[in-house]
mmCIF file of the C-alpha atoms, coordinates in Angstrom:
data_MODEL
# 
_entry.id   MODEL 
# 
loop_
_atom_site.group_PDB 
_atom_site.id 
_atom_site.type_symbol 
_atom_site.label_atom_id 
_atom_site.label_alt_id 
_atom_site.label_comp_id 
_atom_site.label_asym_id 
_atom_site.label_entity_id 
_atom_site.label_seq_id 
_atom_site.pdbx_PDB_ins_code 
_atom_site.Cartn_x 
_atom_site.Cartn_y 
_atom_site.Cartn_z 
_atom_site.occupancy 
_atom_site.B_iso_or_equiv 
_atom_site.pdbx_formal_charge 
_atom_site.auth_seq_id 
_atom_site.auth_comp_id 
_atom_site.auth_asym_id 
_atom_site.auth_atom_id 
_atom_site.pdbx_PDB_model_num 
ATOM 1   C CA . MET A 1 1   ? 0.114  0.346  0.242  1.00 0.00 ? 1   MET A CA 1 
ATOM 2   C CA . ARG A 1 2   ? 1.285  3.455  -0.672 1.00 0.00 ? 2   ARG A CA 1 
ATOM 3   C CA . ILE A 1 3   ? 0.529  6.257  0.634  1.00 0.00 ? 3   ILE A CA 1 
ATOM 4   C CA . PHE A 1 4   ? 0.745  9.812  -1.659 1.00 0.00 ? 4   PHE A CA 1 
ATOM 5   C CA . LEU A 1 5   ? 1.265  13.056 0.600  1.00 0.00 ? 5   LEU A CA 1 
ATOM 6   C CA . ARG A 1 6   ? 0.218  16.425 -1.165 1.00 0.00 ? 6   ARG A CA 1 
ATOM 7   C CA . PRO A 1 7   ? 2.566  19.305 -0.718 1.00 0.00 ? 7   PRO A CA 1 
ATOM 8   C CA . ALA A 1 8   ? 0.600  20.746 1.895  1.00 0.00 ? 8   ALA A CA 1 
ATOM 9   C CA . GLN A 1 9   ? 0.692  18.019 3.862  1.00 0.00 ? 9   GLN A CA 1 
ATOM 10  C CA . ILE A 1 10  ? 4.460  17.570 3.864  1.00 0.00 ? 10  ILE A CA 1 
ATOM 11  C CA . PHE A 1 11  ? 4.350  21.543 4.372  1.00 0.00 ? 11  PHE A CA 1 
ATOM 12  C CA . ALA A 1 12  ? 1.920  21.113 7.364  1.00 0.00 ? 12  ALA A CA 1 
ATOM 13  C CA . ALA A 1 13  ? 4.030  17.876 8.832  1.00 0.00 ? 13  ALA A CA 1 
ATOM 14  C CA . LEU A 1 14  ? 7.215  19.780 8.357  1.00 0.00 ? 14  LEU A CA 1 
ATOM 15  C CA . ALA A 1 15  ? 6.003  22.843 10.419 1.00 0.00 ? 15  ALA A CA 1 
ATOM 16  C CA . THR A 1 16  ? 4.752  20.971 12.959 1.00 0.00 ? 16  THR A CA 1 
ATOM 17  C CA . LEU A 1 17  ? 8.122  19.421 13.481 1.00 0.00 ? 17  LEU A CA 1 
ATOM 18  C CA . ALA A 1 18  ? 9.776  22.349 13.268 1.00 0.00 ? 18  ALA A CA 1 
ATOM 19  C CA . ALA A 1 19  ? 7.667  24.091 16.017 1.00 0.00 ? 19  ALA A CA 1 
ATOM 20  C CA . ALA A 1 20  ? 8.037  21.036 17.966 1.00 0.00 ? 20  ALA A CA 1 
ATOM 21  C CA . THR A 1 21  ? 11.784 21.352 17.767 1.00 0.00 ? 21  THR A CA 1 
ATOM 22  C CA . MET A 1 22  ? 12.254 24.768 18.379 1.00 0.00 ? 22  MET A CA 1 
ATOM 23  C CA . GLY A 1 23  ? 9.975  24.625 21.551 1.00 0.00 ? 23  GLY A CA 1 
ATOM 24  C CA . ALA A 1 24  ? 12.404 22.253 23.018 1.00 0.00 ? 24  ALA A CA 1 
ATOM 25  C CA . TYR A 1 25  ? 15.098 24.463 22.231 1.00 0.00 ? 25  TYR A CA 1 
ATOM 26  C CA . ALA A 1 26  ? 13.534 28.161 23.595 1.00 0.00 ? 26  ALA A CA 1 
ATOM 27  C CA . ALA A 1 27  ? 12.338 26.301 26.834 1.00 0.00 ? 27  ALA A CA 1 
ATOM 28  C CA . PRO A 1 28  ? 15.994 26.503 28.490 1.00 0.00 ? 28  PRO A CA 1 
ATOM 29  C CA . LYS A 1 29  ? 16.051 30.434 26.866 1.00 0.00 ? 29  LYS A CA 1 
ATOM 30  C CA . ASP A 1 30  ? 12.616 30.719 28.892 1.00 0.00 ? 30  ASP A CA 1 
ATOM 31  C CA . GLU A 1 31  ? 13.860 29.160 32.049 1.00 0.00 ? 31  GLU A CA 1 
ATOM 32  C CA . LEU A 1 32  ? 16.921 31.214 32.568 1.00 0.00 ? 32  LEU A CA 1 
ATOM 33  C CA . ILE A 1 33  ? 15.190 34.440 32.060 1.00 0.00 ? 33  ILE A CA 1 
ATOM 34  C CA . ALA A 1 34  ? 12.367 33.969 34.428 1.00 0.00 ? 34  ALA A CA 1 
ATOM 35  C CA . THR A 1 35  ? 15.156 32.253 36.970 1.00 0.00 ? 35  THR A CA 1 
ATOM 36  C CA . ASP A 1 36  ? 16.802 35.627 36.556 1.00 0.00 ? 36  ASP A CA 1 
ATOM 37  C CA . LYS A 1 37  ? 13.710 37.688 36.716 1.00 0.00 ? 37  LYS A CA 1 
ATOM 38  C CA . ALA A 1 38  ? 13.041 35.627 39.688 1.00 0.00 ? 38  ALA A CA 1 
ATOM 39  C CA . PHE A 1 39  ? 16.337 36.277 41.282 1.00 0.00 ? 39  PHE A CA 1 
ATOM 40  C CA . SER A 1 40  ? 15.832 40.095 40.634 1.00 0.00 ? 40  SER A CA 1 
ATOM 41  C CA . GLU A 1 41  ? 12.775 40.268 42.500 1.00 0.00 ? 41  GLU A CA 1 
ATOM 42  C CA . MET A 1 42  ? 14.645 38.789 45.368 1.00 0.00 ? 42  MET A CA 1 
ATOM 43  C CA . SER A 1 43  ? 16.836 40.955 45.397 1.00 0.00 ? 43  SER A CA 1 
ATOM 44  C CA . ALA A 1 44  ? 14.436 43.792 45.624 1.00 0.00 ? 44  ALA A CA 1 
ATOM 45  C CA . GLU A 1 45  ? 12.648 41.986 48.154 1.00 0.00 ? 45  GLU A CA 1 
ATOM 46  C CA . LYS A 1 46  ? 15.299 40.394 50.526 1.00 0.00 ? 46  LYS A CA 1 
ATOM 47  C CA . GLY A 1 47  ? 18.488 42.172 49.673 1.00 0.00 ? 47  GLY A CA 1 
ATOM 48  C CA . MET A 1 48  ? 20.979 41.791 46.853 1.00 0.00 ? 48  MET A CA 1 
ATOM 49  C CA . HIS A 1 49  ? 23.238 39.686 49.225 1.00 0.00 ? 49  HIS A CA 1 
ATOM 50  C CA . ALA A 1 50  ? 20.796 37.370 50.001 1.00 0.00 ? 50  ALA A CA 1 
ATOM 51  C CA . ALA A 1 51  ? 19.676 36.814 46.096 1.00 0.00 ? 51  ALA A CA 1 
ATOM 52  C CA . PHE A 1 52  ? 23.516 36.523 45.194 1.00 0.00 ? 52  PHE A CA 1 
ATOM 53  C CA . LEU A 1 53  ? 24.062 33.944 47.609 1.00 0.00 ? 53  LEU A CA 1 
ATOM 54  C CA . ALA A 1 54  ? 20.622 32.033 46.955 1.00 0.00 ? 54  ALA A CA 1 
ATOM 55  C CA . TYR A 1 55  ? 21.287 31.775 43.158 1.00 0.00 ? 55  TYR A CA 1 
ATOM 56  C CA . MET A 1 56  ? 25.147 31.037 43.172 1.00 0.00 ? 56  MET A CA 1 
ATOM 57  C CA . THR A 1 57  ? 26.886 27.981 42.663 1.00 0.00 ? 57  THR A CA 1 
ATOM 58  C CA . ASP A 1 58  ? 29.799 26.871 45.120 1.00 0.00 ? 58  ASP A CA 1 
ATOM 59  C CA . ASP A 1 59  ? 32.320 27.569 42.671 1.00 0.00 ? 59  ASP A CA 1 
ATOM 60  C CA . ALA A 1 60  ? 31.174 31.311 41.737 1.00 0.00 ? 60  ALA A CA 1 
ATOM 61  C CA . ARG A 1 61  ? 33.295 33.970 40.120 1.00 0.00 ? 61  ARG A CA 1 
ATOM 62  C CA . LEU A 1 62  ? 31.802 37.741 40.921 1.00 0.00 ? 62  LEU A CA 1 
ATOM 63  C CA . PHE A 1 63  ? 33.043 40.725 38.903 1.00 0.00 ? 63  PHE A CA 1 
ATOM 64  C CA . GLN A 1 64  ? 31.904 43.496 40.357 1.00 0.00 ? 64  GLN A CA 1 
ATOM 65  C CA . GLY A 1 65  ? 33.697 46.952 39.122 1.00 0.00 ? 65  GLY A CA 1 
ATOM 66  C CA . PRO A 1 66  ? 37.226 47.730 39.545 1.00 0.00 ? 66  PRO A CA 1 
ATOM 67  C CA . THR A 1 67  ? 38.090 45.132 42.132 1.00 0.00 ? 67  THR A CA 1 
ATOM 68  C CA . PRO A 1 68  ? 39.884 41.834 41.632 1.00 0.00 ? 68  PRO A CA 1 
ATOM 69  C CA . PRO A 1 69  ? 36.739 39.488 40.976 1.00 0.00 ? 69  PRO A CA 1 
ATOM 70  C CA . LEU A 1 70  ? 35.678 36.932 44.160 1.00 0.00 ? 70  LEU A CA 1 
ATOM 71  C CA . SER A 1 71  ? 35.873 33.650 43.828 1.00 0.00 ? 71  SER A CA 1 
ATOM 72  C CA . GLY A 1 72  ? 33.738 30.790 45.483 1.00 0.00 ? 72  GLY A CA 1 
ATOM 73  C CA . LYS A 1 73  ? 30.917 31.644 47.407 1.00 0.00 ? 73  LYS A CA 1 
ATOM 74  C CA . ALA A 1 74  ? 32.465 31.675 50.812 1.00 0.00 ? 74  ALA A CA 1 
ATOM 75  C CA . ALA A 1 75  ? 34.965 34.379 49.680 1.00 0.00 ? 75  ALA A CA 1 
ATOM 76  C CA . ILE A 1 76  ? 31.687 36.006 48.770 1.00 0.00 ? 76  ILE A CA 1 
ATOM 77  C CA . ALA A 1 77  ? 30.082 35.417 51.511 1.00 0.00 ? 77  ALA A CA 1 
ATOM 78  C CA . ALA A 1 78  ? 32.173 37.021 53.482 1.00 0.00 ? 78  ALA A CA 1 
ATOM 79  C CA . ALA A 1 79  ? 33.006 39.945 51.134 1.00 0.00 ? 79  ALA A CA 1 
ATOM 80  C CA . PHE A 1 80  ? 29.191 40.296 51.364 1.00 0.00 ? 80  PHE A CA 1 
ATOM 81  C CA . ALA A 1 81  ? 29.188 40.517 55.101 1.00 0.00 ? 81  ALA A CA 1 
ATOM 82  C CA . GLU A 1 82  ? 32.153 43.378 55.327 1.00 0.00 ? 82  GLU A CA 1 
ATOM 83  C CA . GLU A 1 83  ? 29.628 45.384 52.901 1.00 0.00 ? 83  GLU A CA 1 
ATOM 84  C CA . GLU A 1 84  ? 26.882 44.668 55.227 1.00 0.00 ? 84  GLU A CA 1 
ATOM 85  C CA . LYS A 1 85  ? 28.575 46.861 57.860 1.00 0.00 ? 85  LYS A CA 1 
ATOM 86  C CA . SER A 1 86  ? 28.136 49.920 56.580 1.00 0.00 ? 86  SER A CA 1 
ATOM 87  C CA . PRO A 1 87  ? 25.568 51.655 57.810 1.00 0.00 ? 87  PRO A CA 1 
ATOM 88  C CA . HIS A 1 88  ? 23.896 52.570 54.443 1.00 0.00 ? 88  HIS A CA 1 
ATOM 89  C CA . TYR A 1 89  ? 23.909 48.812 53.272 1.00 0.00 ? 89  TYR A CA 1 
ATOM 90  C CA . LYS A 1 90  ? 20.076 48.213 54.134 1.00 0.00 ? 90  LYS A CA 1 
ATOM 91  C CA . ALA A 1 91  ? 18.854 51.458 52.022 1.00 0.00 ? 91  ALA A CA 1 
ATOM 92  C CA . GLN A 1 92  ? 20.891 50.066 48.974 1.00 0.00 ? 92  GLN A CA 1 
ATOM 93  C CA . LYS A 1 93  ? 18.593 48.597 46.714 1.00 0.00 ? 93  LYS A CA 1 
ATOM 94  C CA . LEU A 1 94  ? 19.864 46.452 43.190 1.00 0.00 ? 94  LEU A CA 1 
ATOM 95  C CA . THR A 1 95  ? 17.136 45.469 40.476 1.00 0.00 ? 95  THR A CA 1 
ATOM 96  C CA . TRP A 1 96  ? 17.987 44.170 37.300 1.00 0.00 ? 96  TRP A CA 1 
ATOM 97  C CA . THR A 1 97  ? 16.251 43.284 33.691 1.00 0.00 ? 97  THR A CA 1 
ATOM 98  C CA . PRO A 1 98  ? 17.072 40.289 31.664 1.00 0.00 ? 98  PRO A CA 1 
ATOM 99  C CA . LEU A 1 99  ? 17.045 41.197 27.612 1.00 0.00 ? 99  LEU A CA 1 
ATOM 100 C CA . GLU A 1 100 ? 18.401 37.965 26.217 1.00 0.00 ? 100 GLU A CA 1 
ATOM 101 C CA . ALA A 1 101 ? 19.105 34.523 27.026 1.00 0.00 ? 101 ALA A CA 1 
ATOM 102 C CA . GLU A 1 102 ? 21.033 31.731 24.913 1.00 0.00 ? 102 GLU A CA 1 
ATOM 103 C CA . ALA A 1 103 ? 21.587 28.560 26.359 1.00 0.00 ? 103 ALA A CA 1 
ATOM 104 C CA . SER A 1 104 ? 23.947 24.897 25.036 1.00 0.00 ? 104 SER A CA 1 
ATOM 105 C CA . SER A 1 105 ? 21.407 23.100 23.141 1.00 0.00 ? 105 SER A CA 1 
ATOM 106 C CA . ASP A 1 106 ? 21.158 20.111 26.262 1.00 0.00 ? 106 ASP A CA 1 
ATOM 107 C CA . GLY A 1 107 ? 20.694 23.165 28.247 1.00 0.00 ? 107 GLY A CA 1 
ATOM 108 C CA . THR A 1 108 ? 23.300 22.493 31.087 1.00 0.00 ? 108 THR A CA 1 
ATOM 109 C CA . LEU A 1 109 ? 24.767 26.008 30.197 1.00 0.00 ? 109 LEU A CA 1 
ATOM 110 C CA . GLY A 1 110 ? 23.440 29.083 29.057 1.00 0.00 ? 110 GLY A CA 1 
ATOM 111 C CA . TRP A 1 111 ? 23.406 32.943 29.880 1.00 0.00 ? 111 TRP A CA 1 
ATOM 112 C CA . THR A 1 112 ? 21.389 36.300 30.379 1.00 0.00 ? 112 THR A CA 1 
ATOM 113 C CA . ARG A 1 113 ? 22.456 39.392 29.410 1.00 0.00 ? 113 ARG A CA 1 
ATOM 114 C CA . GLY A 1 114 ? 20.941 42.860 30.421 1.00 0.00 ? 114 GLY A CA 1 
ATOM 115 C CA . THR A 1 115 ? 20.510 45.892 32.769 1.00 0.00 ? 115 THR A CA 1 
ATOM 116 C CA . TRP A 1 116 ? 20.972 47.057 36.213 1.00 0.00 ? 116 TRP A CA 1 
ATOM 117 C CA . VAL A 1 117 ? 20.022 49.547 38.423 1.00 0.00 ? 117 VAL A CA 1 
ATOM 118 C CA . TYR A 1 118 ? 21.556 50.477 41.703 1.00 0.00 ? 118 TYR A CA 1 
ATOM 119 C CA . THR A 1 119 ? 19.712 52.690 44.044 1.00 0.00 ? 119 THR A CA 1 
ATOM 120 C CA . VAL A 1 120 ? 21.111 54.469 47.248 1.00 0.00 ? 120 VAL A CA 1 
ATOM 121 C CA . PRO A 1 121 ? 20.130 56.949 49.267 1.00 0.00 ? 121 PRO A CA 1 
ATOM 122 C CA . GLY A 1 122 ? 21.607 60.577 48.949 1.00 0.00 ? 122 GLY A CA 1 
ATOM 123 C CA . GLU A 1 123 ? 21.844 64.275 49.926 1.00 0.00 ? 123 GLU A CA 1 
ATOM 124 C CA . LYS A 1 124 ? 18.438 64.836 51.856 1.00 0.00 ? 124 LYS A CA 1 
ATOM 125 C CA . ASP A 1 125 ? 17.212 61.547 51.272 1.00 0.00 ? 125 ASP A CA 1 
ATOM 126 C CA . ALA A 1 126 ? 16.995 62.013 47.107 1.00 0.00 ? 126 ALA A CA 1 
ATOM 127 C CA . PRO A 1 127 ? 18.029 58.644 45.655 1.00 0.00 ? 127 PRO A CA 1 
ATOM 128 C CA . ILE A 1 128 ? 20.990 58.416 43.933 1.00 0.00 ? 128 ILE A CA 1 
ATOM 129 C CA . LYS A 1 129 ? 20.567 55.728 40.394 1.00 0.00 ? 129 LYS A CA 1 
ATOM 130 C CA . VAL A 1 130 ? 23.801 54.193 38.522 1.00 0.00 ? 130 VAL A CA 1 
ATOM 131 C CA . THR A 1 131 ? 22.515 52.076 36.076 1.00 0.00 ? 131 THR A CA 1 
ATOM 132 C CA . GLY A 1 132 ? 24.872 49.649 34.324 1.00 0.00 ? 132 GLY A CA 1 
ATOM 133 C CA . TYR A 1 133 ? 24.775 45.861 32.466 1.00 0.00 ? 133 TYR A CA 1 
ATOM 134 C CA . TYR A 1 134 ? 25.687 42.097 33.255 1.00 0.00 ? 134 TYR A CA 1 
ATOM 135 C CA . VAL A 1 135 ? 25.983 39.332 31.575 1.00 0.00 ? 135 VAL A CA 1 
ATOM 136 C CA . THR A 1 136 ? 25.612 35.987 33.698 1.00 0.00 ? 136 THR A CA 1 
ATOM 137 C CA . GLU A 1 137 ? 26.392 32.584 32.869 1.00 0.00 ? 137 GLU A CA 1 
ATOM 138 C CA . TRP A 1 138 ? 23.988 30.020 34.374 1.00 0.00 ? 138 TRP A CA 1 
ATOM 139 C CA . ARG A 1 139 ? 24.558 26.314 34.806 1.00 0.00 ? 139 ARG A CA 1 
ATOM 140 C CA . ARG A 1 140 ? 21.643 23.725 35.666 1.00 0.00 ? 140 ARG A CA 1 
ATOM 141 C CA . GLN A 1 141 ? 22.118 21.900 38.447 1.00 0.00 ? 141 GLN A CA 1 
ATOM 142 C CA . THR A 1 142 ? 21.257 18.280 39.616 1.00 0.00 ? 142 THR A CA 1 
ATOM 143 C CA . ASP A 1 143 ? 17.226 19.575 40.969 1.00 0.00 ? 143 ASP A CA 1 
ATOM 144 C CA . GLY A 1 144 ? 17.172 20.836 37.362 1.00 0.00 ? 144 GLY A CA 1 
ATOM 145 C CA . SER A 1 145 ? 17.177 24.242 38.669 1.00 0.00 ? 145 SER A CA 1 
ATOM 146 C CA . TYR A 1 146 ? 19.621 27.248 37.143 1.00 0.00 ? 146 TYR A CA 1 
ATOM 147 C CA . LYS A 1 147 ? 21.973 28.747 39.398 1.00 0.00 ? 147 LYS A CA 1 
ATOM 148 C CA . PHE A 1 148 ? 24.851 30.842 38.350 1.00 0.00 ? 148 PHE A CA 1 
ATOM 149 C CA . CYS A 1 149 ? 28.396 30.587 38.300 1.00 0.00 ? 149 CYS A CA 1 
ATOM 150 C CA . LEU A 1 150 ? 30.198 33.716 36.552 1.00 0.00 ? 150 LEU A CA 1 
ATOM 151 C CA . ASP A 1 151 ? 28.109 37.208 36.842 1.00 0.00 ? 151 ASP A CA 1 
ATOM 152 C CA . ILE A 1 152 ? 30.037 40.193 35.176 1.00 0.00 ? 152 ILE A CA 1 
ATOM 153 C CA . GLY A 1 153 ? 28.554 43.860 35.257 1.00 0.00 ? 153 GLY A CA 1 
ATOM 154 C CA . GLY A 1 154 ? 29.492 46.961 34.235 1.00 0.00 ? 154 GLY A CA 1 
ATOM 155 C CA . ALA A 1 155 ? 28.615 50.605 35.076 1.00 0.00 ? 155 ALA A CA 1 
ATOM 156 C CA . ASP A 1 156 ? 27.107 53.322 32.337 1.00 0.00 ? 156 ASP A CA 1 
ATOM 157 C CA . LYS A 1 157 ? 29.038 56.383 32.048 1.00 0.00 ? 157 LYS A CA 1 
ATOM 158 C CA . HIS A 1 158 ? 27.514 58.825 34.265 1.00 0.00 ? 158 HIS A CA 1 
# 
């Protein structure tokens, strides 16, 4: 028995296959964007240090401005503890917006890129805002979640 397919049927089958394949590749990107957004929301709600410590791997590297990078969660936590001694720490706020994501074909690694806003009280309670950009590398964990292993940010010119 022979089955003859019309060109429209072949096109429909190929379109369905392409959509299914693209969906498989889009899912990790969507997860990365959602994870990065949740990370920013936690930073706004619970503080930037709490959020960074919750979302980083044990071997994370953190590049912040002109200082040497911090390597490893323990070293980063120690540096954060020093920063938190400042009387102004609790008034600081860091949020960001992911603009783009890319992931490996198996979804084990990926990155997000976006912009951030850092707000700190200024004189007479007028907030000072600094803006910039970032790229974050993410690694899928054994539980299926993503945690970042590398975060690099830079400030815009002001």
